[in-house]
Each structure stands twice: as structure tokens, then as C-alpha cells.
GUFI-832240 format. One record per residue: x, y, z of N, C-alpha, C, O, CB in turn; residue in three letters; residue number from 0. Coordinates in nm, 2 decimals. Glycine has a CB too. Example, Ala and Ser with C-alpha at 12.3 -4.5 7.8 and 13.67 -1.06 7.14 Angstrom:
(rec (1.32; -0.57; 0.78); (1.23; -0.45; 0.78); (1.32; -0.33; 0.78); (1.42; -0.33; 0.85); (1.13; -0.45; 0.90); "ala"; 0)
(rec (1.28; -0.22; 0.71); (1.37; -0.11; 0.71); (1.29; 0.00; 0.79); (1.34; 0.11; 0.80); (1.41; -0.06; 0.57); "ser"; 1)
END
This chain:
(rec (-3.30; -0.08; 1.21); (-3.39; -0.10; 1.26); (-3.51; -0.03; 1.15); (-3.53; 0.09; 1.11); (-3.36; -0.06; 1.41); "met"; 0)
(rec (-3.57; -0.18; 1.10); (-3.64; -0.10; 1.02); (-3.79; -0.12; 1.14); (-3.79; -0.18; 1.25); (-3.66; -0.16; 0.82); "leu"; 1)
(rec (-3.92; -0.02; 1.04); (-4.03; 0.01; 1.11); (-4.09; -0.12; 1.06); (-4.06; -0.20; 0.98); (-4.11; 0.14; 1.09); "pro"; 2)
(rec (-4.20; -0.11; 1.16); (-4.28; -0.22; 1.16); (-4.40; -0.21; 0.99); (-4.41; -0.11; 0.93); (-4.38; -0.21; 1.33); "asp"; 3)
(rec (-4.47; -0.32; 0.97); (-4.54; -0.31; 0.87); (-4.69; -0.27; 0.87); (-4.76; -0.31; 0.96); (-4.52; -0.43; 0.81); "ala"; 4)
(rec (-4.73; -0.17; 0.78); (-4.80; -0.10; 0.80); (-4.95; -0.23; 0.77); (-4.92; -0.35; 0.74); (-4.77; 0.04; 0.72); "ala"; 5)
(rec (-5.08; -0.21; 0.78); (-5.21; -0.29; 0.80); (-5.20; -0.33; 0.69); (-5.22; -0.45; 0.69); (-5.35; -0.23; 0.84); "pro"; 6)
(rec (-5.16; -0.27; 0.57); (-5.17; -0.34; 0.42); (-5.02; -0.49; 0.43); (-5.02; -0.58; 0.35); (-5.13; -0.18; 0.27); "asp"; 7)
(rec (-4.93; -0.47; 0.54); (-4.88; -0.57; 0.51); (-4.67; -0.51; 0.45); (-4.56; -0.57; 0.44); (-5.01; -0.64; 0.39); "gly"; 8)
(rec (-4.70; -0.39; 0.43); (-4.60; -0.35; 0.38); (-4.49; -0.28; 0.45); (-4.55; -0.19; 0.52); (-4.63; -0.29; 0.31); "cys"; 9)
(rec (-4.36; -0.26; 0.47); (-4.27; -0.19; 0.53); (-4.26; -0.08; 0.45); (-4.22; -0.08; 0.33); (-4.16; -0.25; 0.55); "thr"; 10)
(rec (-4.29; 0.03; 0.54); (-4.27; 0.15; 0.46); (-4.12; 0.25; 0.48); (-4.10; 0.28; 0.60); (-4.41; 0.24; 0.50); "tyr"; 11)
(rec (-4.04; 0.29; 0.42); (-3.95; 0.37; 0.49); (-3.95; 0.49; 0.39); (-3.99; 0.51; 0.27); (-3.80; 0.31; 0.52); "leu"; 12)
(rec (-3.87; 0.56; 0.49); (-3.88; 0.73; 0.43); (-3.74; 0.73; 0.36); (-3.67; 0.63; 0.38); (-3.89; 0.89; 0.57); "ser"; 13)
(rec (-3.71; 0.81; 0.28); (-3.59; 0.86; 0.22); (-3.46; 0.80; 0.26); (-3.39; 0.73; 0.20); (-3.57; 0.99; 0.24); "thr"; 14)
(rec (-3.46; 0.88; 0.44); (-3.37; 0.88; 0.50); (-3.34; 0.72; 0.52); (-3.23; 0.66; 0.48); (-3.40; 0.97; 0.60); "ala"; 15)
(rec (-3.42; 0.66; 0.58); (-3.43; 0.51; 0.61); (-3.35; 0.44; 0.51); (-3.24; 0.39; 0.52); (-3.56; 0.46; 0.62); "gln"; 16)
(rec (-3.44; 0.44; 0.37); (-3.36; 0.40; 0.27); (-3.23; 0.36; 0.23); (-3.16; 0.26; 0.20); (-3.38; 0.46; 0.22); "ala"; 17)
(rec (-3.22; 0.55; 0.24); (-3.05; 0.57; 0.24); (-2.98; 0.47; 0.32); (-2.89; 0.39; 0.28); (-3.00; 0.72; 0.31); "ala"; 18)
(rec (-3.03; 0.48; 0.47); (-2.94; 0.44; 0.58); (-2.88; 0.29; 0.57); (-2.77; 0.24; 0.59); (-3.02; 0.45; 0.71); "asp"; 19)
(rec (-3.04; 0.22; 0.52); (-3.04; 0.10; 0.49); (-2.98; 0.01; 0.38); (-2.97; -0.11; 0.37); (-3.14; 0.09; 0.48); "leu"; 20)
(rec (-2.92; 0.13; 0.29); (-2.87; 0.03; 0.21); (-2.71; 0.13; 0.19); (-2.66; 0.15; 0.08); (-2.99; 0.00; 0.05); "phe"; 21)
(rec (-2.67; 0.18; 0.30); (-2.53; 0.29; 0.29); (-2.49; 0.40; 0.17); (-2.39; 0.43; 0.11); (-2.40; 0.19; 0.27); "gly"; 22)
(rec (-2.63; 0.45; 0.17); (-2.64; 0.56; 0.05); (-2.69; 0.68; 0.13); (-2.73; 0.67; 0.24); (-2.76; 0.53; -0.09); "leu"; 23)
(rec (-2.67; 0.77; 0.07); (-2.70; 0.93; 0.10); (-2.91; 0.94; -0.01); (-2.96; 0.90; -0.11); (-2.50; 1.07; -0.03); "thr"; 24)
(rec (-2.93; 0.99; 0.09); (-3.11; 1.02; 0.04); (-3.08; 1.10; -0.11); (-3.16; 1.09; -0.19); (-3.22; 1.15; 0.18); "pro"; 25)
(rec (-2.97; 1.16; -0.13); (-2.96; 1.20; -0.32); (-2.94; 1.07; -0.41); (-2.96; 1.07; -0.54); (-2.78; 1.31; -0.36); "ala"; 26)
(rec (-2.91; 0.98; -0.35); (-2.94; 0.86; -0.43); (-3.09; 0.77; -0.42); (-3.13; 0.71; -0.52); (-2.82; 0.77; -0.39); "ala"; 27)
(rec (-3.14; 0.77; -0.36); (-3.29; 0.76; -0.35); (-3.33; 0.85; -0.41); (-3.43; 0.81; -0.48); (-3.35; 0.76; -0.23); "ile"; 28)
(rec (-3.32; 0.95; -0.42); (-3.40; 1.08; -0.49); (-3.38; 1.02; -0.64); (-3.47; 0.99; -0.71); (-3.31; 1.28; -0.47); "arg"; 29)
(rec (-3.20; 1.01; -0.69); (-3.20; 0.96; -0.78); (-3.26; 0.88; -0.87); (-3.26; 0.89; -0.99); (-3.14; 0.95; -0.78); "arg"; 30)
(rec (-3.30; 0.79; -0.79); (-3.35; 0.61; -0.86); (-3.49; 0.66; -0.91); (-3.54; 0.63; -1.02); (-3.37; 0.44; -0.71); "trp"; 31)
(rec (-3.60; 0.78; -0.75); (-3.71; 0.81; -0.82); (-3.72; 0.88; -0.96); (-3.80; 0.84; -1.04); (-3.77; 0.88; -0.74); "val"; 32)
(rec (-3.64; 0.97; -0.98); (-3.63; 1.04; -1.08); (-3.56; 0.94; -1.23); (-3.62; 0.93; -1.34); (-3.53; 1.16; -1.02); "arg"; 33)
(rec (-3.46; 0.88; -1.20); (-3.44; 0.78; -1.32); (-3.58; 0.66; -1.38); (-3.62; 0.62; -1.49); (-3.30; 0.68; -1.24); "val"; 34)
(rec (-3.60; 0.64; -1.26); (-3.76; 0.52; -1.27); (-3.76; 0.42; -1.21); (-3.84; 0.33; -1.24); (-3.80; 0.47; -1.40); "gly"; 35)
(rec (-3.64; 0.39; -1.09); (-3.61; 0.27; -1.08); (-3.69; 0.26; -0.95); (-3.72; 0.15; -0.91); (-3.46; 0.23; -1.09); "tyr"; 36)
(rec (-3.72; 0.36; -0.86); (-3.81; 0.39; -0.78); (-3.94; 0.44; -0.77); (-3.95; 0.54; -0.83); (-3.77; 0.43; -0.73); "leu"; 37)
(rec (-4.05; 0.41; -0.71); (-4.16; 0.55; -0.75); (-4.23; 0.52; -0.55); (-4.25; 0.41; -0.48); (-4.35; 0.50; -0.97); "lys"; 38)
(rec (-4.25; 0.63; -0.52); (-4.35; 0.66; -0.41); (-4.48; 0.57; -0.38); (-4.56; 0.59; -0.47); (-4.40; 0.77; -0.44); "pro"; 39)
(rec (-4.50; 0.51; -0.31); (-4.57; 0.39; -0.24); (-4.68; 0.52; -0.17); (-4.78; 0.54; -0.23); (-4.45; 0.28; -0.11); "arg"; 40)
(rec (-4.66; 0.58; -0.06); (-4.73; 0.64; 0.03); (-4.68; 0.78; 0.08); (-4.57; 0.81; 0.06); (-4.75; 0.55; 0.13); "ala"; 41)
(rec (-4.75; 0.84; 0.14); (-4.72; 0.98; 0.22); (-4.74; 0.96; 0.38); (-4.82; 0.90; 0.44); (-4.84; 1.10; 0.17); "lys"; 42)
(rec (-4.63; 1.03; 0.42); (-4.64; 1.04; 0.57); (-4.69; 1.16; 0.64); (-4.69; 1.25; 0.56); (-4.52; 1.04; 0.61); "asp"; 43)
(rec (-4.73; 1.20; 0.73); (-4.81; 1.24; 0.80); (-4.78; 1.43; 0.77); (-4.87; 1.51; 0.79); (-4.79; 1.16; 0.94); "ala"; 44)
(rec (-4.67; 1.46; 0.74); (-4.59; 1.55; 0.66); (-4.60; 1.59; 0.51); (-4.58; 1.69; 0.45); (-4.48; 1.50; 0.66); "arg"; 45)
(rec (-4.65; 1.47; 0.46); (-4.67; 1.46; 0.30); (-4.52; 1.41; 0.23); (-4.52; 1.41; 0.10); (-4.71; 1.64; 0.23); "gly"; 46)
(rec (-4.41; 1.36; 0.28); (-4.31; 1.32; 0.25); (-4.34; 1.17; 0.21); (-4.42; 1.10; 0.27); (-4.21; 1.34; 0.34); "his"; 47)
(rec (-4.27; 1.15; 0.08); (-4.27; 1.04; -0.01); (-4.21; 0.88; 0.13); (-4.11; 0.86; 0.21); (-4.12; 1.11; -0.18); "ala"; 48)
(rec (-4.31; 0.80; 0.10); (-4.24; 0.63; 0.17); (-4.25; 0.56; 0.06); (-4.33; 0.57; -0.03); (-4.33; 0.54; 0.29); "leu"; 49)
(rec (-4.14; 0.47; 0.08); (-4.12; 0.41; 0.01); (-4.12; 0.20; 0.05); (-4.09; 0.15; 0.15); (-4.00; 0.49; -0.02); "tyr"; 50)
(rec (-4.16; 0.17; -0.03); (-4.21; 0.01; 0.05); (-4.09; -0.05; 0.02); (-4.04; -0.04; -0.10); (-4.37; -0.10; -0.03); "asp"; 51)
(rec (-4.04; -0.12; 0.11); (-3.93; -0.19; 0.11); (-3.87; -0.30; 0.03); (-3.75; -0.32; 0.00); (-3.94; -0.23; 0.21); "leu"; 52)
(rec (-3.99; -0.39; 0.00); (-3.92; -0.42; -0.16); (-3.92; -0.34; -0.26); (-3.87; -0.38; -0.36); (-3.97; -0.53; -0.23); "gln"; 53)
(rec (-3.96; -0.25; -0.26); (-3.97; -0.17; -0.37); (-3.82; -0.13; -0.41); (-3.78; -0.13; -0.53); (-4.06; -0.05; -0.33); "asp"; 54)
(rec (-3.76; -0.09; -0.29); (-3.65; -0.03; -0.24); (-3.52; -0.12; -0.28); (-3.41; -0.09; -0.33); (-3.66; -0.02; -0.08); "val"; 55)
(rec (-3.58; -0.26; -0.24); (-3.47; -0.38; -0.27); (-3.46; -0.40; -0.42); (-3.35; -0.43; -0.48); (-3.53; -0.54; -0.20); "thr"; 56)
(rec (-3.57; -0.39; -0.48); (-3.56; -0.44; -0.64); (-3.51; -0.27; -0.68); (-3.43; -0.27; -0.78); (-3.77; -0.52; -0.75); "glu"; 57)
(rec (-3.53; -0.17; -0.65); (-3.43; -0.07; -0.73); (-3.25; -0.08; -0.69); (-3.17; -0.05; -0.77); (-3.49; 0.11; -0.69); "ala"; 58)
(rec (-3.23; -0.12; -0.57); (-3.09; -0.09; -0.56); (-3.03; -0.22; -0.63); (-2.92; -0.22; -0.68); (-3.04; -0.07; -0.40); "glu"; 59)
(rec (-3.13; -0.33; -0.64); (-3.06; -0.44; -0.73); (-3.03; -0.36; -0.88); (-2.91; -0.35; -0.91); (-3.19; -0.58; -0.77); "phe"; 60)
(rec (-3.11; -0.30; -0.96); (-3.12; -0.24; -1.09); (-3.03; -0.11; -1.09); (-2.97; -0.08; -1.19); (-3.27; -0.21; -1.12); "leu"; 61)
(rec (-3.02; -0.05; -1.01); (-2.87; 0.07; -0.97); (-2.77; 0.00; -0.99); (-2.68; 0.02; -1.07); (-2.84; 0.13; -0.81); "ala"; 62)
(rec (-2.80; -0.10; -0.90); (-2.63; -0.19; -0.93); (-2.58; -0.23; -1.07); (-2.48; -0.19; -1.12); (-2.62; -0.34; -0.84); "arg"; 63)
(rec (-2.69; -0.36; -1.14); (-2.73; -0.37; -1.25); (-2.68; -0.29; -1.36); (-2.63; -0.34; -1.46); (-2.83; -0.35; -1.23); "glu"; 64)
(rec (-2.70; -0.16; -1.32); (-2.68; -0.06; -1.44); (-2.56; -0.01; -1.44); (-2.50; 0.04; -1.54); (-2.78; 0.04; -1.45); "ala"; 65)
(rec (-2.49; -0.01; -1.29); (-2.38; 0.05; -1.27); (-2.24; -0.04; -1.37); (-2.14; 0.00; -1.43); (-2.36; 0.05; -1.11); "ala"; 66)
(rec (-2.31; -0.20; -1.32); (-2.20; -0.30; -1.35); (-2.21; -0.32; -1.54); (-2.13; -0.38; -1.60); (-2.23; -0.47; -1.24); "ile"; 67)
(rec (-2.29; -0.28; -1.59); (-2.31; -0.27; -1.75); (-2.24; -0.20; -1.80); (-2.17; -0.23; -1.90); (-2.43; -0.23; -1.80); "arg"; 68)
(rec (-2.23; -0.06; -1.74); (-2.17; 0.06; -1.81); (-2.05; 0.10; -1.73); (-1.99; 0.21; -1.75); (-2.27; 0.19; -1.82); "thr"; 69)
(rec (-2.02; 0.02; -1.66); (-1.87; 0.04; -1.60); (-1.76; 0.04; -1.71); (-1.77; -0.04; -1.80); (-1.83; -0.08; -1.49); "ala"; 70)
(rec (-1.63; 0.13; -1.72); (-1.58; 0.17; -1.79); (-1.62; 0.18; -1.91); (-1.55; 0.12; -2.00); (-1.51; 0.13; -1.77); "gly"; 71)
(rec (-1.73; 0.25; -1.94); (-1.77; 0.31; -2.09); (-1.83; 0.46; -2.04); (-1.83; 0.49; -1.92); (-1.91; 0.21; -2.19); "thr"; 72)
(rec (-1.88; 0.54; -2.14); (-1.93; 0.65; -2.13); (-2.07; 0.68; -2.14); (-2.15; 0.77; -2.11); (-1.88; 0.71; -2.21); "asp"; 73)
(rec (-2.08; 0.55; -2.18); (-2.26; 0.51; -2.17); (-2.38; 0.52; -2.09); (-2.42; 0.41; -2.06); (-2.29; 0.41; -2.16); "arg"; 74)
(rec (-2.44; 0.61; -2.06); (-2.56; 0.62; -1.88); (-2.66; 0.52; -1.93); (-2.68; 0.53; -2.05); (-2.68; 0.81; -1.84); "arg"; 75)
(rec (-2.73; 0.42; -1.85); (-2.83; 0.35; -1.89); (-2.96; 0.42; -1.80); (-2.94; 0.46; -1.68); (-2.80; 0.18; -1.88); "val"; 76)
(rec (-3.04; 0.42; -1.85); (-3.18; 0.49; -1.81); (-3.30; 0.38; -1.84); (-3.37; 0.38; -1.94); (-3.20; 0.64; -1.92); "arg"; 77)
(rec (-3.31; 0.30; -1.73); (-3.43; 0.23; -1.72); (-3.54; 0.21; -1.68); (-3.54; 0.13; -1.58); (-3.41; 0.18; -1.72); "arg"; 78)
(rec (-3.67; 0.26; -1.73); (-3.82; 0.26; -1.67); (-3.84; 0.10; -1.62); (-3.84; -0.01; -1.67); (-3.96; 0.31; -1.81); "arg"; 79)
(rec (-3.88; 0.18; -1.46); (-3.99; 0.02; -1.45); (-4.15; -0.01; -1.48); (-4.21; 0.10; -1.52); (-3.99; -0.04; -1.30); "ile"; 80)
(rec (-4.21; -0.07; -1.47); (-4.33; -0.10; -1.53); (-4.40; -0.01; -1.42); (-4.35; 0.03; -1.31); (-4.38; -0.26; -1.54); "ala"; 81)
(rec (-4.47; 0.01; -1.45); (-4.61; 0.10; -1.37); (-4.70; 0.03; -1.34); (-4.80; 0.07; -1.29); (-4.70; 0.20; -1.45); "ala"; 82)
END
């Protein structure tokens, strides 16, 4: 179940919610942040990162695309998203 949209119209997800939504581990979401596929858009009351649903969806696409391009090779792909 997704949280309600924020006043700015975006739906924000915690790391755990984003991971659950895509059937991943929270470590995978944090890895997307490290490699530049995703960046936090807000923080919750405890200071934890919140991600825009649309950004998480795009990061999942980028990660899947990179996995397909490098399948069967020793090459690792790192692609940064524009700021």
C-alpha cells in the first residue's frame, strides 16, 4: 500500500517501502543511491531519507537496464543521473 501524496503532489517512500514495492532489499535501494541512480528528495521526522515514487521507478529501470547490458560480462556499469 502506498502512502498518501504529500502537499506538493509527490508520493514519498522510505527506503523500506521502496524496497518492498519492487521486491528488493533496503540494501539495493541504498546501492542505487551510492551509484547515482536515485537521490533522496526529503527527510522524515527522524531524519531518514524519503524518495519520490517516480524517482524510484526510474532508478529501478536504470538498474535493470544496466544489469541487462552487462549480463554475461565482467564489466560493471555506473551511470549517474543528472542533478
